[in-house]
N, C-alpha and C positions, 0 to 999 in steps of 0.2 A: 111790114113797112117799118123799116129802121127808126124814121124820124117820129112816128106815131108810137111806137112801141117801148121807146126810150125817151119819150119827151119829158117825163117827169125827172129824170137824171140830168142834173146841170152840172157839166164838167167845172164851171167856174166856182163849184161849191165843195169840191172834193177836200177831205180831211186828210187822205193819206194816198199816195201814188208810190207803187213799187213796179219798177221796170227792170228788176234785176235779172242777171244771166240773159242779156240779150247781145246784140251786136251794135248798140247805139254809139255812133261816133260823135253825136252832138246832142243837145238838148235845145228845144225850141226857145228862142228869145221870148216868146209870149208866154213863157212859164209864169211872167209876173201876173197874167190873168188870174192866178190862183192865190194871189196875195192875201186876200181876204180871209181864207179858210184853211189853207194848206199847213199842216201841223207836221207831216212825216214824209220824208222823200227819200226812196231807196233806189239808187242807180247802181248798186254793187255790180261786178263783174260784167263790165260793159268795155267799151273802147274809148272813153272820153279822154281828150287830151286838155280840154278847157272847159270852162263853164260859161254861160251866157250871162251877160250884165244884168238880164231881168231877174237873175237870181237875188239881186239886191232887195227887191221887192218883197221877198217872202220874210217879212218881219214876225210873223207868227209861227214860222218853221220851229219845232222843237227837237226834230231828229233828223239829221242828215248822214246818210250812209253813202260814201263815194270809194269804198274800198274795192281793191282789184280791177283798177283802170289803168290809163296811161298818163296820170297827172305827174309832171315834173316838177312844176313849180306850184306853190300854195295859191289856190284861187282867192284872191283878195275879196271877191264878191261875198264870200262867207262871212266876213267881219261885219256886214250890214244886217246879217239874220239875228237880230239883238234877243230874239227869245231862245236861241238855240241852246239845248241842255246836252245833246249826245251827238257827237261828231266821229266819225269813223273813216279814217284814211288809210288803213293798212293795205299793203300790197300795191301801193304806187311807188314812184321813183323820187319821192321828196325827201330832201335833206334838210330843209329849212321850214320853221313854221313862223310866220309873220308875227311881229310883236303886236299888230293890231287885233290878234285873237285874244289878248289880254283885256279888250273891251266887251267880250262876250261873257258878262257877269253872271249869267244863268248857266253857264258849261259846268257840266258836272263829269261828263265823260269825254276824253279825247284820247282815241285810238290811233296810234301811229307806230311805225316801225322803229322801235327804239335804236335798233342796231345800225340803222341808216341815218337818223336824225342826228345833225350836228349842232343845230340851232333850234332851241335851247340846248345847252349842253347836257352830256350824259347824267352828269352828277344831279342835275335838276330833274331831267325825265325820270329816272329811277324812283323818284319822290311821289310820282303819280300826277294825276291831272290838276289837282288843286295847286300844287307847287308849279307846274309848268305855266299854268294861267297867272298866277301870281307873279312869276318871274316875266312873262311876256307884257303884263300890265305895267310893270315897273320899266321895263325897257322901253316901251311906248310912249309912257309917261315922259322918261328921261329925254327922249328925242324931242319931245315938244318943250319941257321947261328947262332942259339942260341940267337937271339935278337928278342924279341916280341914287336909288336907295333899294337895295337888295340884299339885306341881311338875313343871316342864318339858312342860306340855301346850300350850303357845302361846296361853293364854287372854288374851283381849282385854277381857273383862269379868269382874267379880265373878259367881261362879256364881248364877245366879237362884233355884235351888232353894232356896238358904239365906235369901234375902231375906224370904221370907214366914215362915219359921220365926224369923228374929231380930226381926220385927216383931209376931208373935204367940207369944211364948213359953208 
């Protein structure tokens, strides 16, 4: 009997979940039920185009692998995962990383396709994860405070994220 054989297994207490290399088109909204314990989530090589809002509740999540899916826009839900240390997004159609990623102060690894990403700019991206996060944090702060401070990042053009904001206050 499934229920008695696996009674000690509590799905809401899972530390790591890997559903890589399947054909998942979506994750359940109730993924938030794992918010107390889940630290690693690997959904690489699926058919995800978006992520559920329930992902925002996974504040203990340290590692998130979303590589090789169909993500065309950066999932903003990720920015609520405040403990995130490793984020893998390669093999998607992303061209922009949202400035709110700069709020992920624990982020150590950010894997993206550098040849596709236009924001942050290439001259920042080639300097690695720390430079990208620092740039994104400064852009995010500038959008809130209206003060921009991005020294020593080798920029060759004005940050494009701010052009739209200045044109449409």
